[in-house]
N, CA, C and O atoms as CSV, one atom per row, in Angstrom:
chain,resi,resn,atom,element,x,y,z
A,1,MET,N,N,-24.538,24.814,8.157
A,1,MET,CA,C,-23.723,24.076,7.208
A,1,MET,C,C,-22.264,24.515,7.349
A,1,MET,O,O,-21.965,25.696,7.523
A,2,ALA,N,N,-21.381,23.546,7.272
A,2,ALA,CA,C,-19.950,23.823,7.424
A,2,ALA,C,C,-19.403,24.496,6.171
A,2,ALA,O,O,-19.857,24.233,5.057
A,3,ASN,N,N,-18.430,25.362,6.371
A,3,ASN,CA,C,-17.781,26.026,5.251
A,3,ASN,C,C,-16.423,25.384,5.015
A,3,ASN,O,O,-15.486,25.578,5.788
A,4,PHE,N,N,-16.332,24.615,3.932
A,4,PHE,CA,C,-15.064,24.039,3.521
A,4,PHE,C,C,-15.111,23.842,2.024
A,4,PHE,O,O,-16.186,23.797,1.425
A,5,THR,N,N,-13.947,23.726,1.426
A,5,THR,CA,C,-13.854,23.619,-0.029
A,5,THR,C,C,-13.361,22.234,-0.433
A,5,THR,O,O,-12.994,21.413,0.407
A,6,ALA,N,N,-13.363,22.003,-1.728
A,6,ALA,CA,C,-12.837,20.741,-2.248
A,6,ALA,C,C,-11.351,20.603,-1.908
A,6,ALA,O,O,-10.856,19.493,-1.712
A,7,ALA,N,N,-10.642,21.736,-1.839
A,7,ALA,CA,C,-9.224,21.701,-1.461
A,7,ALA,C,C,-9.065,21.215,-0.020
A,7,ALA,O,O,-8.096,20.526,0.299
A,8,ASP,N,N,-10.017,21.573,0.855
A,8,ASP,CA,C,-9.976,21.100,2.240
A,8,ASP,C,C,-10.172,19.585,2.298
A,8,ASP,O,O,-9.504,18.891,3.065
A,9,ILE,N,N,-11.088,19.088,1.485
A,9,ILE,CA,C,-11.336,17.637,1.422
A,9,ILE,C,C,-10.081,16.934,0.926
A,9,ILE,O,O,-9.680,15.909,1.477
A,10,LYS,N,N,-9.459,17.486,-0.120
A,10,LYS,CA,C,-8.250,16.889,-0.680
A,10,LYS,C,C,-7.127,16.869,0.361
A,10,LYS,O,O,-6.422,15.868,0.495
A,11,ALA,N,N,-6.963,17.960,1.089
A,11,ALA,CA,C,-5.914,18.029,2.111
A,11,ALA,C,C,-6.153,16.989,3.207
A,11,ALA,O,O,-5.213,16.346,3.673
A,12,LEU,N,N,-7.405,16.827,3.612
A,12,LEU,CA,C,-7.734,15.840,4.643
A,12,LEU,C,C,-7.488,14.424,4.127
A,12,LEU,O,O,-6.990,13.571,4.861
A,13,ARG,N,N,-7.836,14.174,2.873
A,13,ARG,CA,C,-7.587,12.861,2.272
A,13,ARG,C,C,-6.098,12.543,2.234
A,13,ARG,O,O,-5.677,11.434,2.562
A,14,GLU,N,N,-5.302,13.543,1.823
A,14,GLU,CA,C,-3.858,13.320,1.740
A,14,GLU,C,C,-3.236,13.121,3.116
A,14,GLU,O,O,-2.286,12.353,3.266
A,15,ALA,N,N,-3.765,13.805,4.110
A,15,ALA,CA,C,-3.216,13.699,5.459
A,15,ALA,C,C,-3.581,12.380,6.138
A,15,ALA,O,O,-2.811,11.861,6.946
A,16,THR,N,N,-4.754,11.840,5.808
A,16,THR,CA,C,-5.236,10.659,6.529
A,16,THR,C,C,-5.333,9.397,5.683
A,16,THR,O,O,-5.382,8.295,6.229
A,17,GLY,N,N,-5.361,9.536,4.360
A,17,GLY,CA,C,-5.544,8.373,3.501
A,17,GLY,C,C,-6.984,7.924,3.421
A,17,GLY,O,O,-7.271,6.856,2.881
A,18,ALA,N,N,-7.896,8.724,3.950
A,18,ALA,CA,C,-9.322,8.378,3.918
A,18,ALA,C,C,-9.885,8.605,2.518
A,18,ALA,O,O,-9.299,9.327,1.713
A,19,GLY,N,N,-11.014,7.986,2.241
A,19,GLY,CA,C,-11.690,8.185,0.971
A,19,GLY,C,C,-12.334,9.560,0.894
A,19,GLY,O,O,-12.496,10.245,1.904
A,20,MET,N,N,-12.701,9.953,-0.330
A,20,MET,CA,C,-13.261,11.287,-0.540
A,20,MET,C,C,-14.551,11.505,0.252
A,20,MET,O,O,-14.704,12.531,0.915
A,21,MET,N,N,-15.468,10.558,0.186
A,21,MET,CA,C,-16.742,10.737,0.883
A,21,MET,C,C,-16.558,10.696,2.402
A,21,MET,O,O,-17.261,11.393,3.134
A,22,ASP,N,N,-15.614,9.881,2.872
A,22,ASP,CA,C,-15.331,9.841,4.312
A,22,ASP,C,C,-14.742,11.166,4.784
A,22,ASP,O,O,-15.094,11.662,5.854
A,23,ALA,N,N,-13.845,11.737,3.982
A,23,ALA,CA,C,-13.247,13.027,4.345
A,23,ALA,C,C,-14.311,14.123,4.351
A,23,ALA,O,O,-14.331,14.978,5.236
A,24,LYS,N,N,-15.191,14.086,3.356
A,24,LYS,CA,C,-16.266,15.089,3.290
A,24,LYS,C,C,-17.194,14.958,4.495
A,24,LYS,O,O,-17.574,15.958,5.104
A,25,LYS,N,N,-17.558,13.722,4.836
A,25,LYS,CA,C,-18.442,13.506,5.979
A,25,LYS,C,C,-17.774,13.956,7.278
A,25,LYS,O,O,-18.424,14.536,8.147
A,26,ALA,N,N,-16.464,13.686,7.408
A,26,ALA,CA,C,-15.734,14.088,8.611
A,26,ALA,C,C,-15.736,15.606,8.757
A,26,ALA,O,O,-15.948,16.123,9.854
A,27,LEU,N,N,-15.503,16.315,7.669
A,27,LEU,CA,C,-15.511,17.777,7.722
A,27,LEU,C,C,-16.916,18.303,8.017
A,27,LEU,O,O,-17.074,19.270,8.762
A,28,THR,N,N,-17.921,17.678,7.441
A,28,THR,CA,C,-19.305,18.092,7.689
A,28,THR,C,C,-19.675,17.871,9.150
A,28,THR,O,O,-20.249,18.750,9.792
A,29,GLU,N,N,-19.345,16.698,9.669
A,29,GLU,CA,C,-19.673,16.364,11.058
A,29,GLU,C,C,-18.970,17.272,12.067
A,29,GLU,O,O,-19.462,17.474,13.177
A,30,ASN,N,N,-17.825,17.814,11.677
A,30,ASN,CA,C,-17.015,18.596,12.600
A,30,ASN,C,C,-16.950,20.065,12.222
A,30,ASN,O,O,-16.006,20.760,12.597
A,31,GLY,N,N,-17.934,20.542,11.488
A,31,GLY,CA,C,-18.053,21.960,11.173
A,31,GLY,C,C,-16.886,22.532,10.385
A,31,GLY,O,O,-16.592,23.721,10.508
A,32,GLY,N,N,-16.215,21.719,9.582
A,32,GLY,CA,C,-15.103,22.189,8.771
A,32,GLY,C,C,-13.782,22.254,9.509
A,32,GLY,O,O,-12.786,22.697,8.935
A,33,ASP,N,N,-13.738,21.822,10.776
A,33,ASP,CA,C,-12.513,21.856,11.573
A,33,ASP,C,C,-11.608,20.685,11.165
A,33,ASP,O,O,-11.949,19.520,11.373
A,34,PHE,N,N,-10.450,21.014,10.583
A,34,PHE,CA,C,-9.531,20.016,10.049
A,34,PHE,C,C,-9.040,19.054,11.131
A,34,PHE,O,O,-9.069,17.839,10.936
A,35,GLU,N,N,-8.594,19.580,12.256
A,35,GLU,CA,C,-8.052,18.731,13.335
A,35,GLU,C,C,-9.128,17.815,13.915
A,35,GLU,O,O,-8.880,16.636,14.170
A,36,ALA,N,N,-10.317,18.363,14.120
A,36,ALA,CA,C,-11.413,17.548,14.660
A,36,ALA,C,C,-11.819,16.473,13.652
A,36,ALA,O,O,-12.146,15.350,14.036
A,37,ALA,N,N,-11.797,16.815,12.374
A,37,ALA,CA,C,-12.144,15.843,11.329
A,37,ALA,C,C,-11.112,14.720,11.280
A,37,ALA,O,O,-11.461,13.554,11.097
A,38,THR,N,N,-9.844,15.078,11.445
A,38,THR,CA,C,-8.789,14.069,11.465
A,38,THR,C,C,-8.996,13.113,12.635
A,38,THR,O,O,-8.892,11.896,12.479
A,39,LYS,N,N,-9.283,13.660,13.786
A,39,LYS,CA,C,-9.526,12.838,14.977
A,39,LYS,C,C,-10.758,11.957,14.770
A,39,LYS,O,O,-10.747,10.779,15.128
A,40,TRP,N,N,-11.819,12.525,14.194
A,40,TRP,CA,C,-13.052,11.785,13.938
A,40,TRP,C,C,-12.782,10.593,13.016
A,40,TRP,O,O,-13.289,9.497,13.253
A,41,LEU,N,N,-11.981,10.808,11.963
A,41,LEU,CA,C,-11.658,9.714,11.035
A,41,LEU,C,C,-10.894,8.600,11.755
A,41,LEU,O,O,-11.142,7.418,11.517
A,42,ARG,N,N,-9.964,8.982,12.635
A,42,ARG,CA,C,-9.221,7.970,13.403
A,42,ARG,C,C,-10.163,7.162,14.284
A,42,ARG,O,O,-10.080,5.935,14.342
A,43,GLU,N,N,-11.062,7.870,14.972
A,43,GLU,CA,C,-12.002,7.192,15.885
A,43,GLU,C,C,-12.937,6.254,15.127
A,43,GLU,O,O,-13.315,5.203,15.646
A,44,GLN,N,N,-13.309,6.623,13.914
A,44,GLN,CA,C,-14.198,5.795,13.106
A,44,GLN,C,C,-13.444,4.648,12.411
A,44,GLN,O,O,-14.061,3.769,11.809
A,45,GLY,N,N,-12.117,4.666,12.501
A,45,GLY,CA,C,-11.315,3.628,11.844
A,45,GLY,C,C,-11.202,3.826,10.350
A,45,GLY,O,O,-10.930,2.874,9.619
A,46,LEU,N,N,-11.407,5.049,9.880
A,46,LEU,CA,C,-11.381,5.333,8.451
A,46,LEU,C,C,-10.075,5.955,7.985
A,46,LEU,O,O,-9.887,6.188,6.791
A,47,SER,N,N,-9.184,6.220,8.909
A,47,SER,CA,C,-7.903,6.829,8.574
A,47,SER,C,C,-6.878,5.733,8.334
A,47,SER,O,O,-6.774,4.791,9.120
A,48,ARG,N,N,-6.124,5.853,7.253
A,48,ARG,CA,C,-5.096,4.856,6.945
A,48,ARG,C,C,-3.712,5.304,7.385
A,48,ARG,O,O,-2.737,4.584,7.167
A,49,GLU,N,N,-3.606,6.469,7.995
A,49,GLU,CA,C,-2.286,6.961,8.368
A,49,GLU,C,C,-1.616,6.045,9.376
A,49,GLU,O,O,-0.396,5.887,9.327
A,50,GLN,N,N,-2.359,5.438,10.282
A,50,GLN,CA,C,-1.781,4.536,11.260
A,50,GLN,C,C,-1.360,3.225,10.612
A,50,GLN,O,O,-0.369,2.626,11.027
A,51,ASP,N,N,-2.104,2.765,9.591
A,51,ASP,CA,C,-1.746,1.534,8.902
A,51,ASP,C,C,-0.378,1.654,8.262
A,51,ASP,O,O,0.412,0.710,8.304
A,52,SER,N,N,-0.085,2.812,7.665
A,52,SER,CA,C,1.200,2.986,6.997
A,52,SER,C,C,2.345,3.001,7.998
A,52,SER,O,O,3.477,2.686,7.632
A,53,LEU,N,N,2.083,3.358,9.254
A,53,LEU,CA,C,3.128,3.343,10.266
A,53,LEU,C,C,3.411,1.921,10.741
A,53,LEU,O,O,4.539,1.611,11.124
A,54,ARG,N,N,2.400,1.056,10.721
A,54,ARG,CA,C,2.573,-0.313,11.193
A,54,ARG,C,C,3.122,-1.227,10.113
A,54,ARG,O,O,3.813,-2.196,10.429
A,55,THR,N,N,2.839,-0.949,8.850
A,55,THR,CA,C,3.236,-1.807,7.758
A,55,THR,C,C,4.566,-1.327,7.196
A,55,THR,O,O,4.659,-0.193,6.726
A,56,PRO,N,N,5.591,-2.160,7.234
A,56,PRO,CA,C,6.869,-1.717,6.678
A,56,PRO,C,C,6.758,-1.542,5.169
A,56,PRO,O,O,6.106,-2.334,4.489
A,57,ALA,N,N,7.389,-0.518,4.661
A,57,ALA,CA,C,7.353,-0.251,3.230
A,57,ALA,C,C,8.277,-1.189,2.478
A,57,ALA,O,O,8.092,-1.424,1.284
A,58,PHE,N,N,9.268,-1.725,3.170
A,58,PHE,CA,C,10.242,-2.584,2.518
A,58,PHE,C,C,10.650,-3.690,3.482
A,58,PHE,O,O,10.941,-3.428,4.649
A,59,VAL,N,N,10.671,-4.904,3.003
A,59,VAL,CA,C,11.114,-6.035,3.806
A,59,VAL,C,C,12.165,-6.789,2.996
A,59,VAL,O,O,11.877,-7.276,1.903
A,60,ALA,N,N,13.371,-6.885,3.525
A,60,ALA,CA,C,14.444,-7.606,2.836
A,60,ALA,C,C,14.278,-9.101,3.068
A,60,ALA,O,O,14.038,-9.532,4.196
A,61,LEU,N,N,14.403,-9.883,2.023
A,61,LEU,CA,C,14.306,-11.335,2.116
A,61,LEU,C,C,15.657,-11.934,1.748
A,61,LEU,O,O,16.000,-11.982,0.567
A,62,PRO,N,N,16.433,-12.391,2.731
A,62,PRO,CA,C,17.716,-13.003,2.398
A,62,PRO,C,C,17.492,-14.368,1.760
A,62,PRO,O,O,16.624,-15.125,2.193
A,63,LEU,N,N,18.262,-14.676,0.749
A,63,LEU,CA,C,18.160,-15.971,0.086
A,63,LEU,C,C,19.304,-16.859,0.544
A,63,LEU,O,O,20.442,-16.412,0.685
A,64,ALA,N,N,18.987,-18.100,0.768
A,64,ALA,CA,C,20.011,-19.062,1.158
A,64,ALA,C,C,20.930,-19.306,-0.035
A,64,ALA,O,O,20.461,-19.286,-1.173
A,65,PRO,N,N,22.229,-19.537,0.190
A,65,PRO,CA,C,23.145,-19.758,-0.928
A,65,PRO,C,C,22.882,-21.063,-1.672
A,65,PRO,O,O,23.487,-21.298,-2.718
A,66,THR,N,N,21.990,-21.923,-1.159
A,66,THR,CA,C,21.696,-23.184,-1.833
A,66,THR,C,C,20.743,-23.001,-3.007
A,66,THR,O,O,20.537,-23.936,-3.781
A,67,VAL,N,N,20.160,-21.821,-3.152
A,67,VAL,CA,C,19.254,-21.577,-4.274
A,67,VAL,C,C,20.074,-21.474,-5.547
A,67,VAL,O,O,21.039,-20.713,-5.610
A,68,ALA,N,N,19.695,-22.233,-6.553
A,68,ALA,CA,C,20.450,-22.242,-7.800
A,68,ALA,C,C,20.328,-20.894,-8.505
A,68,ALA,O,O,19.225,-20.364,-8.642
A,69,PRO,N,N,21.461,-20.334,-8.957
A,69,PRO,CA,C,21.388,-19.061,-9.674
A,69,PRO,C,C,20.797,-19.266,-11.062
A,69,PRO,O,O,20.787,-20.377,-11.591
A,70,GLY,N,N,20.318,-18.204,-11.626
A,70,GLY,CA,C,19.776,-18.262,-12.972
A,70,GLY,C,C,18.329,-17.836,-12.993
A,70,GLY,O,O,17.680,-17.732,-11.952
A,71,PRO,N,N,17.835,-17.592,-14.180
A,71,PRO,CA,C,16.446,-17.133,-14.284
A,71,PRO,C,C,15.461,-18.247,-13.962
A,71,PRO,O,O,15.702,-19.417,-14.262
A,72,VAL,N,N,14.378,-17.873,-13.361
A,72,VAL,CA,C,13.313,-18.807,-13.035
A,72,VAL,C,C,12.084,-18.359,-13.804
A,72,VAL,O,O,11.621,-17.229,-13.644
A,73,ALA,N,N,11.565,-19.231,-14.627
A,73,ALA,CA,C,10.374,-18.884,-15.390
A,73,ALA,C,C,9.357,-19.997,-15.221
A,73,ALA,O,O,9.704,-21.177,-15.246
A,74,SER,N,N,8.135,-19.625,-15.054
A,74,SER,CA,C,7.076,-20.609,-14.889
A,74,SER,C,C,5.869,-20.147,-15.684
A,74,SER,O,O,5.402,-19.025,-15.486
A,75,PRO,N,N,5.356,-20.969,-16.568
A,75,PRO,CA,C,4.198,-20.540,-17.353
A,75,PRO,C,C,2.922,-20.404,-16.521
A,75,PRO,O,O,1.955,-19.796,-16.979
A,76,VAL,N,N,2.903,-20.963,-15.299
A,76,VAL,CA,C,1.696,-20.883,-14.483
A,76,VAL,C,C,1.676,-19.656,-13.584
A,76,VAL,O,O,0.670,-19.390,-12.926
A,77,THR,N,N,2.770,-18.907,-13.544
A,77,THR,CA,C,2.835,-17.733,-12.675
A,77,THR,C,C,2.022,-16.599,-13.278
A,77,THR,O,O,2.286,-16.177,-14.404
A,78,PRO,N,N,1.033,-16.101,-12.537
A,78,PRO,CA,C,0.253,-14.988,-13.067
A,78,PRO,C,C,1.087,-13.705,-13.063
A,78,PRO,O,O,1.883,-13.467,-12.155
A,79,ALA,N,N,0.890,-12.907,-14.071
A,79,ALA,CA,C,1.610,-11.629,-14.155
A,79,ALA,C,C,1.018,-10.650,-13.154
A,79,ALA,O,O,-0.182,-10.691,-12.884
A,80,PRO,N,N,1.848,-9.769,-12.598
A,80,PRO,CA,C,1.310,-8.773,-11.673
A,80,PRO,C,C,0.346,-7.841,-12.393
A,80,PRO,O,O,0.553,-7.492,-13.555
A,81,THR,N,N,-0.697,-7.447,-11.698
A,81,THR,CA,C,-1.656,-6.529,-12.292
A,81,THR,C,C,-1.162,-5.108,-12.152
A,81,THR,O,O,-0.372,-4.803,-11.258
A,82,GLN,N,N,-1.620,-4.246,-13.024
A,82,GLN,CA,C,-1.227,-2.844,-12.961
A,82,GLN,C,C,-1.875,-2.201,-11.750
A,82,GLN,O,O,-3.063,-2.402,-11.498
A,83,ALA,N,N,-1.110,-1.438,-11.009
A,83,ALA,CA,C,-1.615,-0.758,-9.822
A,83,ALA,C,C,-1.799,0.715,-10.124
A,83,ALA,O,O,-0.966,1.336,-10.784
A,84,SER,N,N,-2.881,1.259,-9.642
A,84,SER,CA,C,-3.070,2.700,-9.784
A,84,SER,C,C,-2.166,3.390,-8.782
A,84,SER,O,O,-1.799,2.778,-7.779
A,85,PRO,N,N,-1.791,4.645,-9.014
A,85,PRO,CA,C,-0.870,5.327,-8.108
A,85,PRO,C,C,-1.377,5.420,-6.669
A,85,PRO,O,O,-0.581,5.568,-5.742
A,86,SER,N,N,-2.695,5.336,-6.476
A,86,SER,CA,C,-3.230,5.459,-5.126
A,86,SER,C,C,-3.277,4.117,-4.384
A,86,SER,O,O,-3.574,4.086,-3.190
A,87,GLN,N,N,-2.988,3.012,-5.079
A,87,GLN,CA,C,-3.045,1.699,-4.437
A,87,GLN,C,C,-1.832,1.456,-3.555
A,87,GLN,O,O,-0.738,1.946,-3.838
A,88,ASP,N,N,-2.033,0.692,-2.477
A,88,ASP,CA,C,-0.924,0.259,-1.648
A,88,ASP,C,C,-0.221,-0.884,-2.374
A,88,ASP,O,O,-0.866,-1.750,-2.964
A,89,LEU,N,N,1.095,-0.875,-2.323
A,89,LEU,CA,C,1.865,-1.865,-3.057
A,89,LEU,C,C,2.702,-2.720,-2.119
A,89,LEU,O,O,3.141,-2.269,-1.062
A,90,ILE,N,N,2.913,-3.973,-2.533
A,90,ILE,CA,C,3.874,-4.856,-1.885
A,90,ILE,C,C,5.134,-4.743,-2.731
A,90,ILE,O,O,5.099,-4.977,-3.939
A,91,ARG,N,N,6.227,-4.390,-2.108
A,91,ARG,CA,C,7.494,-4.256,-2.840
A,91,ARG,C,C,8.425,-5.362,-2.374
A,91,ARG,O,O,8.701,-5.497,-1.182
A,92,VAL,N,N,8.902,-6.148,-3.321
A,92,VAL,CA,C,9.803,-7.254,-3.020
A,92,VAL,C,C,11.110,-6.984,-3.762
A,92,VAL,O,O,11.113,-6.732,-4.967
A,93,GLU,N,N,12.212,-7.041,-3.027
A,93,GLU,CA,C,13.527,-6.825,-3.624
A,93,GLU,C,C,14.399,-8.020,-3.277
A,93,GLU,O,O,14.593,-8.335,-2.102
A,94,ILE,N,N,14.923,-8.686,-4.299
A,94,ILE,CA,C,15.751,-9.870,-4.104
A,94,ILE,C,C,17.130,-9.584,-4.678
A,94,ILE,O,O,17.262,-9.162,-5.826
A,95,GLN,N,N,18.157,-9.819,-3.863
A,95,GLN,CA,C,19.531,-9.602,-4.310
A,95,GLN,C,C,20.211,-10.953,-4.459
A,95,GLN,O,O,20.165,-11.795,-3.563
A,96,ARG,N,N,20.844,-11.141,-5.616
A,96,ARG,CA,C,21.549,-12.402,-5.870
A,96,ARG,C,C,22.696,-12.122,-6.835
A,96,ARG,O,O,22.500,-11.502,-7.879
A,97,ALA,N,N,23.874,-12.575,-6.486
A,97,ALA,CA,C,25.057,-12.482,-7.344
A,97,ALA,C,C,25.283,-11.054,-7.848
A,97,ALA,O,O,25.600,-10.850,-9.020
A,98,GLY,N,N,25.120,-10.081,-6.972
A,98,GLY,CA,C,25.382,-8.690,-7.339
A,98,GLY,C,C,24.267,-8.019,-8.108
A,98,GLY,O,O,24.355,-6.824,-8.388
A,99,ALA,N,N,23.228,-8.741,-8.455
A,99,ALA,CA,C,22.095,-8.158,-9.185
A,99,ALA,C,C,20.896,-8.055,-8.247
A,99,ALA,O,O,20.761,-8.842,-7.310
A,100,THR,N,N,20.050,-7.104,-8.500
A,100,THR,CA,C,18.859,-6.905,-7.683
A,100,THR,C,C,17.624,-6.975,-8.566
A,100,THR,O,O,17.548,-6.311,-9.600
A,101,VAL,N,N,16.666,-7.778,-8.151
A,101,VAL,CA,C,15.381,-7.877,-8.839
A,101,VAL,C,C,14.346,-7.230,-7.936
A,101,VAL,O,O,14.237,-7.584,-6.762
A,102,THR,N,N,13.583,-6.283,-8.474
A,102,THR,CA,C,12.552,-5.601,-7.704
A,102,THR,C,C,11.204,-5.841,-8.367
A,102,THR,O,O,11.051,-5.673,-9.577
A,103,MET,N,N,10.227,-6.238,-7.552
A,103,MET,CA,C,8.858,-6.442,-8.040
A,103,MET,C,C,7.922,-5.631,-7.166
A,103,MET,O,O,8.143,-5.500,-5.962
A,104,GLN,N,N,6.886,-5.091,-7.767
A,104,GLN,CA,C,5.850,-4.398,-7.011
A,104,GLN,C,C,4.513,-5.021,-7.368
A,104,GLN,O,O,4.182,-5.190,-8.542
A,105,TRP,N,N,3.751,-5.360,-6.339
A,105,TRP,CA,C,2.456,-5.987,-6.517
A,105,TRP,C,C,1.423,-5.177,-5.752
A,105,TRP,O,O,1.720,-4.688,-4.662
A,106,PRO,N,N,0.212,-5.019,-6.292
A,106,PRO,CA,C,-0.853,-4.381,-5.505
A,106,PRO,C,C,-1.217,-5.292,-4.335
A,106,PRO,O,O,-1.193,-6.515,-4.465
A,107,VAL,N,N,-1.549,-4.703,-3.212
A,107,VAL,CA,C,-1.923,-5.473,-2.031
A,107,VAL,C,C,-3.100,-6.396,-2.356
A,107,VAL,O,O,-3.214,-7.482,-1.786
A,108,SER,N,N,-3.962,-5.972,-3.256
A,108,SER,CA,C,-5.120,-6.792,-3.621
A,108,SER,C,C,-4.698,-8.090,-4.315
A,108,SER,O,O,-5.499,-9.020,-4.411
A,109,ALA,N,N,-3.455,-8.168,-4.801
A,109,ALA,CA,C,-2.958,-9.370,-5.466
A,109,ALA,C,C,-1.899,-10.057,-4.607
A,109,ALA,O,O,-0.940,-10.615,-5.140
A,110,ALA,N,N,-2.060,-10.024,-3.297
A,110,ALA,CA,C,-1.072,-10.599,-2.383
A,110,ALA,C,C,-0.891,-12.097,-2.612
A,110,ALA,O,O,0.219,-12.610,-2.470
A,111,ALA,N,N,-1.949,-12.798,-2.961
A,111,ALA,CA,C,-1.843,-14.242,-3.196
A,111,ALA,C,C,-0.944,-14.526,-4.395
A,111,ALA,O,O,-0.162,-15.476,-4.368
A,112,GLN,N,N,-1.047,-13.711,-5.451
A,112,GLN,CA,C,-0.187,-13.875,-6.620
A,112,GLN,C,C,1.266,-13.599,-6.243
A,112,GLN,O,O,2.172,-14.297,-6.697
A,113,CYS,N,N,1.483,-12.595,-5.423
A,113,CYS,CA,C,2.838,-12.264,-4.967
A,113,CYS,C,C,3.429,-13.430,-4.185
A,113,CYS,O,O,4.580,-13.804,-4.405
A,114,ALA,N,N,2.650,-14.005,-3.276
A,114,ALA,CA,C,3.116,-15.141,-2.478
A,114,ALA,C,C,3.441,-16.336,-3.365
A,114,ALA,O,O,4.429,-17.034,-3.136
A,115,GLN,N,N,2.604,-16.573,-4.387
A,115,GLN,CA,C,2.849,-17.687,-5.303
A,115,GLN,C,C,4.161,-17.473,-6.053
A,115,GLN,O,O,4.950,-18.407,-6.199
A,116,MET,N,N,4.400,-16.260,-6.527
A,116,MET,CA,C,5.635,-15.954,-7.250
A,116,MET,C,C,6.851,-16.162,-6.342
A,116,MET,O,O,7.855,-16.729,-6.772
A,117,LEU,N,N,6.765,-15.708,-5.094
A,117,LEU,CA,C,7.887,-15.881,-4.168
A,117,LEU,C,C,8.156,-17.353,-3.884
A,117,LEU,O,O,9.311,-17.773,-3.813
A,118,ARG,N,N,7.087,-18.142,-3.722
A,118,ARG,CA,C,7.284,-19.585,-3.498
A,118,ARG,C,C,8.012,-20.223,-4.682
A,118,ARG,O,O,8.895,-21.059,-4.489
A,119,GLU,N,N,7.648,-19.835,-5.896
A,119,GLU,CA,C,8.290,-20.398,-7.083
A,119,GLU,C,C,9.754,-19.956,-7.181
A,119,GLU,O,O,10.619,-20.741,-7.570
A,120,LEU,N,N,10.020,-18.712,-6.832
A,120,LEU,CA,C,11.401,-18.214,-6.888
A,120,LEU,C,C,12.291,-18.883,-5.846
A,120,LEU,O,O,13.479,-19.098,-6.089
A,121,LEU,N,N,11.733,-19.207,-4.706
A,121,LEU,CA,C,12.518,-19.759,-3.614
A,121,LEU,C,C,12.596,-21.283,-3.613
A,121,LEU,O,O,13.174,-21.872,-2.700
A,122,ARG,N,N,12.022,-21.922,-4.626
A,122,ARG,CA,C,12.102,-23.394,-4.718
A,122,ARG,C,C,13.509,-23.838,-4.939
A,122,ARG,O,O,13.770,-25.037,-5.042
């Protein structure tokens, strides 16, 4: 049996973004070796560290000057859901007339985010 602690599992989770049970299984499969467990998670496709390198954290969306200034409100727009701190977020920042509007949406609500952007850009 491998010798590792809950702190080792937590460190592996933080380093790779893997789930708790995946990190535990990786450490068990690799005799508690942190580096081997990290490699094992990558090979199994359970590590999210590579995803964060490919996905930009921020994407600027320039607005055409033909968009009418002023607040846009729509009663059909769903409100963003609350995201837990561990969730991946979509961050949208719109600059107009010297003001900046920032919205954060959980990735699981990407369709709602897209709908809101379509309404704002009409």
